C-alpha positions in Angstrom: 16.9 40.3 17.3 20.2 40.0 15.5 21.1 37.9 18.4 18.6 35.8 18.3 18.1 35.1 14.8 21.1 32.9 14.6 20.9 31.0 18.0 17.6 29.8 17.0 18.8 28.7 13.1 21.4 26.8 14.9 18.8 25.0 17.5 16.7 24.6 14.0 19.8 23.2 12.3 20.6 20.7 15.4 17.3 19.6 15.6 17.4 18.8 11.9 20.4 16.9 12.5 18.9 14.6 15.6 15.9 14.0 13.9 17.9 13.4 10.4 20.2 10.5 12.9 17.1 9.2 14.4 15.2 8.4 11.1 19.0 6.6 9.8 18.7 4.8 13.0 15.3 3.3 13.0 15.4 3.1 9.3 18.8 0.5 9.9 16.8 -1.4 12.9 14.1 -1.8 10.0 16.6 -3.5 7.6 18.0 -5.7 10.2 14.3 -6.4 10.9 14.3 -7.4 7.2 17.3 -9.6 7.6 16.1 -11.7 10.7 13.3 -12.8 8.2 16.5 -14.6 5.8 17.5 -17.3 8.2 13.7 -17.7 9.8 12.6 -18.5 6.4 15.2 -21.4 6.1 13.5 -23.2 8.9 10.7 -26.3 8.5 7.1 -24.6 8.3 5.6 -25.0 11.9 4.2 -23.2 15.3 7.5 -21.8 16.2 8.3 -20.2 12.5 4.9 -18.8 12.5 5.2 -17.5 15.7 8.7 -16.0 15.7 7.8 -14.4 12.6 4.7 -12.5 13.5 7.1 -11.5 16.4 9.5 -9.9 14.5 7.1 -8.4 12.1 5.4 -6.7 14.9 8.6 -5.8 16.6 9.2 -4.1 13.0 5.5 -2.2 12.8 6.2 -0.8 15.6 9.4 0.7 14.7 8.0 2.1 11.4 5.0 3.5 14.1 7.8 5.1 15.7 9.7 6.2 12.4 6.9 7.9 10.6 5.5 9.5 14.2 8.7 11.8 13.8 7.8 12.8 10.1 7.0 16.6 10.7 9.8 17.3 12.9 12.5 18.1 10.6 12.3 16.2 7.8 12.9 18.1 4.4 11.7 17.2 1.2 15.4 16.7 0.1 15.4 13.4 2.6 13.2 11.5 0.6 16.5 9.7 -1.1 17.4 8.6 2.3 13.8 7.0 2.6 14.2 5.5 -1.2 17.3 4.1 0.3 16.5 2.4 3.2 13.1 1.2 1.8 15.2 -0.4 -1.2 17.5 -1.8 0.9 14.8 -3.6 3.3 13.2 -5.2 -0.2 17.1 -6.3 -1.8 17.8 -7.9 1.8 14.4 -10.0 1.4 15.2 -11.4 -2.0 17.6 -13.7 -0.4 14.8 -14.8 1.4 12.4 -18.0 1.2 8.8 -17.4 0.9 7.6 -17.8 4.7 4.1 -19.2 5.2 2.6 -18.4 1.8 2.0 -20.3 -1.3 0.6 -18.3 -3.6 3.1 -17.6 -5.9 2.8 -20.9 -7.2 -0.2 -19.9 -8.8 1.4 -16.9 -10.4 4.5 -19.0 -11.8 1.6 -21.7 -13.2 -0.6 -19.3 -14.5 2.7 -17.1 -15.9 3.9 -20.3 -17.4 0.5 -21.3 -19.1 0.0 -17.6 -20.5 3.6 -18.4 -22.2 2.7 -21.9 -23.9 -0.6 -19.9 -25.2 -3.3 -21.6 -22.9 -6.4 -20.1 -21.1 -5.7 -20.8 -17.5 -9.2 -19.6 -17.1 -10.7 -22.5 -18.5 -8.4 -25.6 -16.5 -7.4 -26.0 -13.2 -4.2 -27.0 -12.3 -6.0 -30.4 -10.9 -7.5 -30.6 -14.6 -3.9 -30.4 -16.1 -2.1 -32.7 -13.8 -4.4 -35.6 -14.0 -4.3 -35.5 -18.1 -8.0 -35.0 -18.2 -7.3 -31.1 -19.7 -5.7 -32.7 -22.9 -2.2 -33.3 -23.8 -1.1 -29.7 -24.3 -2.1 -29.0 -20.6 -0.5 -32.3 -19.1 2.8 -31.3 -20.5 2.9 -28.4 -19.0 2.4 -29.6 -15.9 5.1 -32.2 -16.7 7.4 -29.1 -17.3 6.6 -28.1 -13.7 8.7 -30.6 -12.2 6.4 -31.0 -9.4 5.3 -27.1 -8.8 1.9 -27.8 -10.3 1.3 -30.4 -7.5 2.1 -27.5 -5.1 -0.7 -24.9 -6.1 -3.3 -24.3 -3.3 -7.2 -25.0 -4.2 -5.9 -26.8 -7.6 -9.5 -27.9 -8.3 -10.4 -24.2 -9.2 -9.3 -21.8 -12.1 -7.4 -18.8 -11.8 -8.9 -15.8 -9.7 -6.4 -13.2 -11.4 -7.6 -10.9 -13.7 -5.8 -10.5 -17.9 -3.0 -7.8 -16.8 -2.0 -9.7 -14.1 -1.2 -12.5 -16.2 0.6 -10.4 -18.8 2.9 -9.7 -15.6 3.1 -13.8 -14.9 4.0 -14.4 -18.0 6.8 -11.7 -18.2 8.3 -12.9 -15.0 8.3 -16.5 -16.4 9.8 -15.0 -19.8 13.0 -13.8 -17.5 12.8 -16.7 -15.3 10.8 -19.9 -16.5 9.4 -21.7 -13.5 11.6 -19.2 -11.4 10.7 -17.2 -8.4 13.4 -14.6 -9.1 12.1 -13.7 -12.3 8.5 -12.8 -10.3 10.1 -11.3 -7.8 11.7 -9.0 -10.2 8.6 -7.8 -12.1 7.1 -7.3 -8.8 9.4 -5.1 -7.7 9.7 -3.0 -10.9 5.9 -2.2 -10.4 6.1 -1.6 -6.9 9.0 0.9 -7.7 7.1 2.5 -10.4 4.2 3.1 -8.2 6.3 4.4 -5.2 7.2 7.5 -8.4 4.1 7.6 -9.1 3.3 7.9 -5.3 5.6 10.9 -5.0 3.9 12.6 -7.8 1.1 12.3 -5.7 2.3 13.9 -3.0 3.4 16.9 -5.7 0.4 17.4 -7.0 -1.5 17.9 -3.5 1.6 20.0 -1.8 2.7 17.2 0.6 6.1 16.8 1.7 8.2 14.3 -0.1 9.3 12.5 2.7 5.9 11.1 3.5 6.5 8.5 1.1 8.3 6.5 3.8 4.7 5.2 5.1 4.7 3.0 2.2 8.0 2.2 1.2 9.7 1.8 4.6 6.3 -0.1 6.1 7.8 -3.4 7.0 4.6 -5.7 6.5 4.3 -4.7 3.0 8.0 -5.6 2.4 7.8 -8.8 3.7 4.2 -9.4 1.5 5.3 -8.4 -1.7 8.9 -9.1 -1.7 9.4 -12.4 0.9 6.0 -13.6 0.2 6.0 -12.1 -3.5 2.4 -11.1 -3.2 0.5 -10.0 -7.1 -0.6 -6.7 -4.9 2.2 -5.0 -6.1 1.3 -5.5 -9.9 -2.0 -3.2 -8.6 0.1 -0.2 -7.6 1.2 1.8 -10.6 -2.4 1.4 -12.0 -4.0 2.2 -8.8 -2.0 5.4 -8.4 -1.7 6.6 -11.5 -5.3 6.5 -11.6 -5.7 8.5 -8.5 -3.3 10.9 -9.8 -4.8 11.7 -12.7 -8.2 12.0 -11.2 -6.5 14.6 -8.9 -5.0 16.3 -12.3 -8.5 16.6 -13.4 -7.6 14.0 -16.4 -10.7 12.1 -15.9 -10.9 10.4 -19.2 -7.2 9.2 -18.6 -7.6 8.5 -15.0 -10.9 5.7 -16.3 -8.4 3.9 -18.7 -6.2 3.4 -16.1 -8.7 2.3 -13.4 -9.8 -0.4 -16.0 -6.0 -1.3 -16.2 -5.9 -1.6 -12.2 -9.3 -3.6 -12.3 -7.6 -6.1 -14.7 -5.1 -6.4 -11.8 -7.8 -6.8 -8.8 -11.7 -6.6 -9.8 -12.2 -4.1 -7.0 -10.5 -0.7 -7.8 -13.9 -0.4 -10.6 -16.1 0.8 -7.2 -13.8 4.1 -7.0 -15.1 5.1 -10.2 -17.5 7.5 -8.8 -15.1 9.1 -6.9 -12.3 9.2 -9.6 -15.1 11.0 -12.3 -16.3 13.4 -9.4 -15.9 17.0 -10.8 -16.0 16.2 -14.5 -18.1 18.2 -16.9 -21.1 15.8 -17.9 -19.5 15.2 -21.3 -16.4 14.2 -20.0 -17.8 12.3 -17.6 -20.2 10.6 -20.5 -16.8 9.9 -22.4 -14.7 8.7 -19.1 -17.9 6.1 -18.1 -17.7 4.4 -21.8 -14.1 4.3 -22.2 -14.0 2.4 -18.6 -16.8 0.3 -19.5 -15.4 -0.6 -23.3 -12.2 -1.4 -21.7 -13.2 -3.0 -18.9 -15.2 -5.6 -21.3 -12.6 -5.8 -23.7 -9.7 -6.7 -20.7 -12.7 -9.3 -19.1 -13.4 -11.1 -22.5 -10.9 -13.7 -21.5 -12.8 -14.3 -18.1 -16.4 -14.1 -19.3 -16.0 -16.1 -22.5 -14.5 -19.1 -20.1 -16.0 -20.9 -17.2 -17.8 -19.4 -14.4 -19.3 -22.4 -12.7 -18.4 -23.7 -9.5 -14.8 -24.6 -10.8 -14.2 -20.9 -11.4 -11.8 -18.8 -8.5 -13.9 -16.1 -9.3 -17.1 -17.8 -8.4 -15.3 -19.4 -5.4 -14.0 -16.1 -4.0 -17.3 -14.5 -4.5 -19.4 -17.2 -2.6 -17.7 -18.6 0.5 -14.1 -17.3 0.8 -13.5 -16.2 4.3 -9.8 -15.5 6.6 -9.0 -13.1 8.8 -11.9 -11.0 9.2 -13.7 -9.1 11.7 -16.4 -7.2 11.3 -17.8 -9.9 8.2 -18.7 -12.8 10.9 -20.8 -10.0 12.8 -22.5 -9.1 9.4 -23.3 -12.5 8.7 -24.5 -13.1 12.4 -27.1 -10.3 11.2 -27.8 -11.6 8.3 -28.8 -14.7 9.9 -30.7 -13.3 12.5 -33.1 -11.4 9.9 -33.5 -14.7 8.0 -34.2 -16.8 10.8 -37.0 -13.8 11.4 -38.4 -14.5 7.8 -38.5 -18.0 7.9 -36.5 -18.4 4.7 -34.4 -20.6 6.0 -32.8 -21.5 2.6 -31.3 -18.4 2.2 -27.5 -18.0 2.7 -26.4 -15.6 5.3 -22.9 -15.6 4.1 -24.1 -14.5 0.8 -26.5 -12.1 1.9 -23.6 -10.5 4.1 -21.8 -10.2 0.9 -24.2 -8.2 -1.0 -24.8 -6.1 2.4 -21.0 -5.5 2.1 -21.3 -4.5 -2.0 -23.5 -2.4 -1.4 -22.2 -0.6 1.8 -19.1 -0.2 -0.2 -20.7 1.1 -4.0 -22.8 3.5 -1.8 -20.3 4.9 0.4 -17.9 5.4 -3.1 -21.6 7.5 -4.2 -21.7 9.2 -0.9 -18.1 10.2 -1.1 -18.0 11.0 -4.8 -17.4 15.0 -4.6 -15.2 17.6 -7.1 -11.5 18.4 -5.6 -7.8 17.1 -5.4 -8.3 16.4 -1.8 -11.3 14.9 -1.8 -10.5 12.6 -4.6 -7.9 11.1 -2.1 -9.9 11.3 1.1 -12.8 9.8 -0.6 -10.6 6.6 -1.9 -8.9 5.9 1.4 -12.5 6.1 2.9 -13.9 3.6 0.2 -10.8 1.2 0.5 -10.7 1.4 4.2 -14.3 0.4 4.6 -13.6 -2.9 1.6 -11.0 -3.6 4.1 -12.7 -3.5 7.5 -15.7 -5.2 5.9 -14.6 -7.6 3.5 -14.9 -11.1 4.2 -11.3 -11.8 3.6 -8.8 -9.6 5.2 -5.2 -10.7 4.5 -2.2 -8.8 5.6 -0.8 -8.2 1.9 -4.4 -6.2 1.3 -3.1 -3.4 3.0 -1.0 -2.6 0.0 -4.1 -1.4 -1.3 -4.8 1.6 1.1 -1.4 1.8 2.4 0.1 4.0 -0.6 -2.8 6.6 0.4 -2.1 7.2 3.5 0.8 8.9 2.7 -1.4 11.7 2.1 -3.6 11.2 4.7 -2.2 9.4 7.5 -5.4 8.7 9.8 -4.4 6.9 12.8 -6.4 4.1 12.9 -5.6 2.8 9.6 -2.1 3.7 10.2 -2.0 1.1 13.3 -3.6 -1.3 11.7 -0.6 -1.9 9.6 1.5 -2.7 12.4 -0.9 -5.1 13.9 -1.7 -7.0 11.0 1.1 -9.2 11.2 -1.1 -11.1 14.1 -2.3 -13.3 11.1 0.6 -15.0 11.2 -0.2 -16.5 15.0 -3.2 -18.2 13.1 -0.8 -20.5 11.1 0.5 -21.5 14.9 -2.6 -21.8 16.3 -4.3 -23.9 13.8 -1.4 -26.2 14.1 -2.7 -26.4 17.8 -6.3 -26.9 17.0 -7.2 -23.6 18.0 -7.8 -21.6 14.5 -11.8 -21.6 15.7 -10.5 -19.4 18.6 -8.2 -16.8 16.4 -10.9 -16.2 13.9 -13.4 -15.1 16.9 -11.2 -13.4 19.4 -7.3 -13.4 18.2 -8.7 -11.4 15.2 -9.8 -8.4 17.1 -6.4 -7.5 18.9 -4.9 -6.6 15.3 -8.9 -4.9 14.0 -10.2 -3.7 17.4 -7.3 -0.8 18.4 -7.5 0.8 14.9 -11.1 0.3 14.8 -11.6 2.4 18.3 -8.9 5.2 17.2 -11.3 5.8 13.9 -14.7 5.8 15.8 -12.7 8.2 18.6 -11.6 10.3 15.5 -15.3 10.1 13.4 -16.6 10.8 16.6 -14.2 14.2 17.2 -14.7 15.6 14.1 -18.5 15.8 14.4 -18.2 17.6 17.3 
């Protein structure tokens, strides 16, 4: 035994060094893939840019899968520093790029300027400001935008982004008026804060800190939150913080932070039953009251503004649909049921949205069980259900789910993060007049294999 133990230690040390080197090489490749997006971002938008971007992100996504596939093979918690540096380099590289095939940041910059000027972005769409129909203050804002207002998509709709998101946009405007750099700095700061809360969540659940690589080294999230500057980064610290507080059995504080998360994106409210599970009845009442009261206060600017067909909230809830696999099937089923009843005036799409909302809310109630691990597993299940059933399956929405896959790395949901870049093929296919083909068939290449893996795992667990 005295001879065998040193030999075993030497073998373990060799494997540890080999895995660390492998991790560094894989991480360096991911940084190089992000750097490859810089020259691509300067190409005039077109089918070639869409296809090339998709290919770069797909290759990077499978490199990420390979990297995290070795997470249990020797990486220690102390290696989290290497992971943090690699993820930071992926993002810093992308700060030098132009947004690729995305325009949402124009709306964020416009909203930030409007809030900074003391105007209500929920009351007036950009189109009215440009035309002069909204009054001199809005016209002056449109003039100061130097053409940015004309670049906003869906200019006939008022903003869809809740008040805490608006504060982030206003802060970005204060840092860099009408610029993208200030917005990226605010989003990156929020993402860094969320990552450190994610590390605390891993600590609270006894998980190796190195698993933060599942989120922090994901190339799709880096591209969407830094290059495209999607505002999902603002959600990360609030959503992760709420789950962490629930794991720590601080349900009242969790409900307050959940309200803040909902004031970035509305949907986190559905997690309330899961985060409040296990509370005493007095604490449950106090936490619920806190959630309702704070949500009403935060949403007051929206509730007191327009909620008609010109509202972004109404439009999104009514007809927005893009890159969805299962939702069209649900709509088709609802259409068949409605046809059988003869109620042809009922819109099957709206019924399908109600069905999805009921399924997600029902799942949240069903999965509400006490226990730290169940808080996270319930959160993963509900967000995954929302993402898979939603009428909109944008790649940046994956940032809602990915942080919690660091704790519960479900195979099918992890694979989804490598396949979602196929969305960029849609831009090319629309240019070629084949957008319908993407929506009907190609989208299943991204969602089909993950769904099969999820179903396989659920069947295996049932056995």
